[in-house]
GUBALUM-140200 format. One record per atom (N, C-alpha, C): x negated, y negated, z; residue in three letters. Coordinates in steps of 0.05 Angstrom, whole numbers, padded with zeros to 5 digits, always signed. Example, Ala and Ser with C-alpha at 12.3 -4.5 7.8 and 13.67 -1.06 7.14 Angstrom:
-00264+00114+00156ALA
-00246+00090+00156ALA
-00264+00066+00156ALA
-00257+00045+00142SER
-00273+00021+00143SER
-00258-00001+00157SER
***
This chain:
-00017+00024+00000MET
+00000+00000+00000MET
-00018-00025+00000MET
-00011-00045-00016ALA
-00027-00069-00019ALA
-00023-00087+00005ALA
-00044-00100+00013LYS
-00043-00119+00035LYS
-00033-00146+00025LYS
-00019-00160+00042PHE
-00008-00186+00035PHE
-00031-00206+00037PHE
-00037-00220+00016ASP
-00058-00240+00016ASP
-00045-00268+00017ASP
-00047-00280+00041PHE
-00034-00306+00045PHE
-00045-00328+00027PHE
-00071-00328+00022SER
-00083-00350+00006SER
-00073-00348-00023SER
-00070-00324-00034LYS
-00060-00321-00061LYS
-00030-00330-00062LYS
-00015-00323-00042ALA
+00013-00330-00041ALA
+00016-00361-00039ALA
-00001-00373-00023LEU
+00000-00402-00020LEU
-00008-00416-00047LEU
-00028-00406-00061LYS
-00035-00417-00086LYS
-00012-00414-00106LYS
+00001-00391-00106LEU
+00023-00387-00125LEU
+00046-00406-00119LEU
+00052-00410-00094VAL
+00074-00429-00087VAL
+00066-00457-00094VAL
+00041-00465-00090SER
+00033-00492-00096SER
+00033-00497-00127SER
+00025-00477-00142VAL
+00027-00479-00171VAL
+00056-00482-00180VAL
+00073-00467-00168ALA
+00102-00468-00176ALA
+00114-00495-00169ALA
+00106-00507-00146LEU
+00116-00533-00139LEU
+00106-00555-00158LEU
+00080-00553-00165VAL
+00069-00573-00183VAL
+00082-00571-00210VAL
+00086-00547-00220ALA
+00099-00543-00246ALA
+00128-00553-00246ALA
+00143-00548-00224SER
+00170-00557-00223SER
+00172-00587-00221SER
+00154-00600-00206SER
+00154-00629-00204SER
+00146-00642-00230SER
+00127-00630-00245ALA
+00120-00640-00271ALA
+00143-00638-00290ALA
+00158-00617-00289PHE
+00181-00613-00306PHE
+00203-00634-00300PHE
+00207-00639-00274THR
+00227-00659-00265THR
+00219-00687-00275THR
+00194-00694-00273VAL
+00185-00720-00282VAL
+00188-00723-00312VAL
+00180-00702-00327SER
+00182-00704-00356SER
+00212-00704-00364SER
+00229-00691-00350ALA
+00258-00691-00356ALA
+00269-00719-00352ALA
+00261-00733-00330ALA
+00270-00760-00325ALA
+00260-00779-00346ALA
+00234-00776-00354GLU
+00223-00793-00374GLU
+00237-00788-00401GLU
+00243-00763-00407ARG
+00256-00757-00432ARG
+00284-00769-00433ARG
+00298-00769-00410GLU
+00324-00781-00409GLU
+00323-00811-00415GLU
+00304-00825-00404ALA
+00301-00853-00409ALA
+00294-00858-00438ALA
+00277-00841-00450ASP
+00269-00845-00477ASP
+00291-00839-00497ASP
+00311-00823-00490ASP
+00333-00816-00508ASP
+00349-00841-00515ASP
+00351-00860-00497CYS
+00368-00884-00501CYS
+00352-00907-00514CYS
+00326-00905-00514THR
+00310-00928-00524THR
+00316-00935-00553THR
+00317-00916-00571PRO
+00323-00923-00599PRO
+00351-00936-00602PRO
+00371-00925-00588ARG
+00398-00937-00590ARG
+00398-00965-00578ARG
+00384-00969-00555LEU
+00383-00996-00543LEU
+00370-01015-00561LEU
+00347-01008-00573GLU
+00333-01026-00590GLU
+00349-01033-00615GLU
+00363-01013-00626LYS
+00380-01019-00649LYS
+00403-01038-00642LYS
+00415-01034-00619TYR
+00436-01052-00609TYR
+00426-01080-00605TYR
+00402-01082-00592LEU
+00391-01109-00587LEU
+00383-01123-00614LEU
+00374-01107-00633GLN
+00367-01119-00659GLN
+00393-01129-00673GLN
+00414-01114-00670THR
+00440-01123-00682THR
+00449-01150-00668THR
+00445-01152-00642LEU
+00452-01176-00628LEU
+00435-01199-00638LEU
+00409-01194-00641ARG
+00391-01215-00651ARG
+00399-01224-00679ARG
+00406-01205-00696ASP
+00415-01211-00723ASP
+00441-01228-00722ASP
+00459-01222-00704ASN
+00483-01238-00701ASN
+00477-01267-00693ASN
+00458-01270-00675VAL
+00452-01297-00666VAL
+00439-01313-00688VAL
+00423-01301-00705SER
+00409-01316-00726SER
+00425-01318-00752SER
+00448-01305-00754SER
+00463-01304-00779SER
+00479-01330-00783SER
+00481-01338-00808ASP
+00498-01361-00815ASP
+00527-01353-00819ASP
+00533-01328-00821TYR
+00559-01318-00827TYR
+00575-01308-00803TYR
+00564-01311-00780ILE
+00577-01303-00755ILE
+00588-01328-00741ILE
+00611-01326-00730SER
+00624-01348-00717SER
+00608-01357-00692SER
+00610-01383-00685PRO
+00595-01393-00662PRO
+00602-01378-00636PRO
+00627-01371-00634ARG
+00636-01357-00610ARG
+00623-01329-00608ARG
+00621-01315-00631GLN
+00608-01289-00631GLN
+00578-01292-00627GLN
+00566-01313-00637LYS
+00537-01318-00632LYS
+00532-01322-00603LYS
+00550-01337-00590GLU
+00547-01343-00561GLU
+00550-01317-00545GLU
+00569-01300-00552ALA
+00572-01274-00538ALA
+00548-01257-00542ALA
+00537-01256-00566SER
+00513-01240-00571SER
+00489-01250-00555SER
+00486-01277-00554GLN
+00464-01288-00539GLN
+00467-01282-00509GLN
+00491-01282-00499LYS
+00495-01276-00470LYS
+00487-01247-00465LYS
+00494-01229-00483LEU
+00486-01200-00480LEU
+00455-01197-00481LEU
+00442-01212-00499LEU
+00413-01211-00501LEU
+00401-01222-00475LEU
+00412-01243-00464ASP
+00402-01254-00439ASP
+00406-01234-00416ASP
+00429-01221-00415LYS
+00434-01201-00395LYS
+00414-01178-00396LYS
+00409-01168-00421ALA
+00389-01147-00425ALA
+00362-01155-00415ALA
+00354-01180-00421ALA
+00328-01189-00412ALA
+00327-01191-00381ALA
+00349-01200-00369ARG
+00349-01201-00339ARG
+00347-01173-00327ARG
+00362-01154-00338LEU
+00361-01127-00328LEU
+00333-01114-00330LEU
+00320-01119-00353LYS
+00294-01108-00357LYS
+00273-01121-00339LYS
+00277-01147-00333ALA
+00258-01162-00317ALA
+00263-01159-00287ALA
+00284-01145-00279ASN
+00291-01142-00251ASN
+00269-01127-00236ASN
+00258-01140-00216THR
+00236-01127-00201THR
+00246-01111-00177THR
+00270-01117-00168GLU
+00281-01103-00145GLU
+00289-01074-00151GLU
+00300-01071-00175TYR
+00309-01044-00184TYR
+00300-01040-00213TYR
+00288-01017-00218HIS
+00279-01011-00246HIS
+00301-00998-00261HIS
+00312-01012-00281TYR
+00333-01001-00298TYR
+00321-00985-00321TYR
+00330-00961-00325THR
+00321-00946-00349THR
+00336-00958-00373THR
+00327-00951-00397ASP
+00340-00960-00421ASP
+00369-00951-00422ASP
+00374-00927-00412CYS
+00402-00917-00412CYS
+00419-00934-00393CYS
+00409-00942-00370ALA
+00424-00959-00352ALA
+00429-00987-00364ALA
+00409-00998-00377VAL
+00412-01024-00390VAL
+00433-01022-00412VAL
+00432-01001-00428PHE
+00451-00997-00450PHE
+00479-00994-00439PHE
+00483-00979-00417ASP
+00509-00976-00405ASP
+00520-01002-00394ASP
+00503-01017-00381LYS
+00511-01043-00369LYS
+00519-01063-00390LYS
+00506-01062-00414LEU
+00512-01080-00435LEU
+00539-01073-00448LEU
+00545-01048-00450LEU
+00570-01039-00463LEU
+00594-01040-00445LEU
+00591-01038-00419PHE
+00614-01036-00401PHE
+00613-01058-00380PHE
***
């Protein structure tokens, strides 16, 4: 019968914890990155609205307010908003 080797078991557990924490971090980063292209496309559309001659002044003002809100959310130092959170706050 094999003897229980505590040091090998401890190493195995520590490797498993490191691997699971790395997966959790990469999953969180992946989630934030999923919204980045959609957010950038939306912000570019708002910028195009503001600079267009064919958009009403009222729509330009609304687009500018959304751009300002996005800038405030991204610059917030108290709480770090992911791109998904910024995108959600702009739409709702």
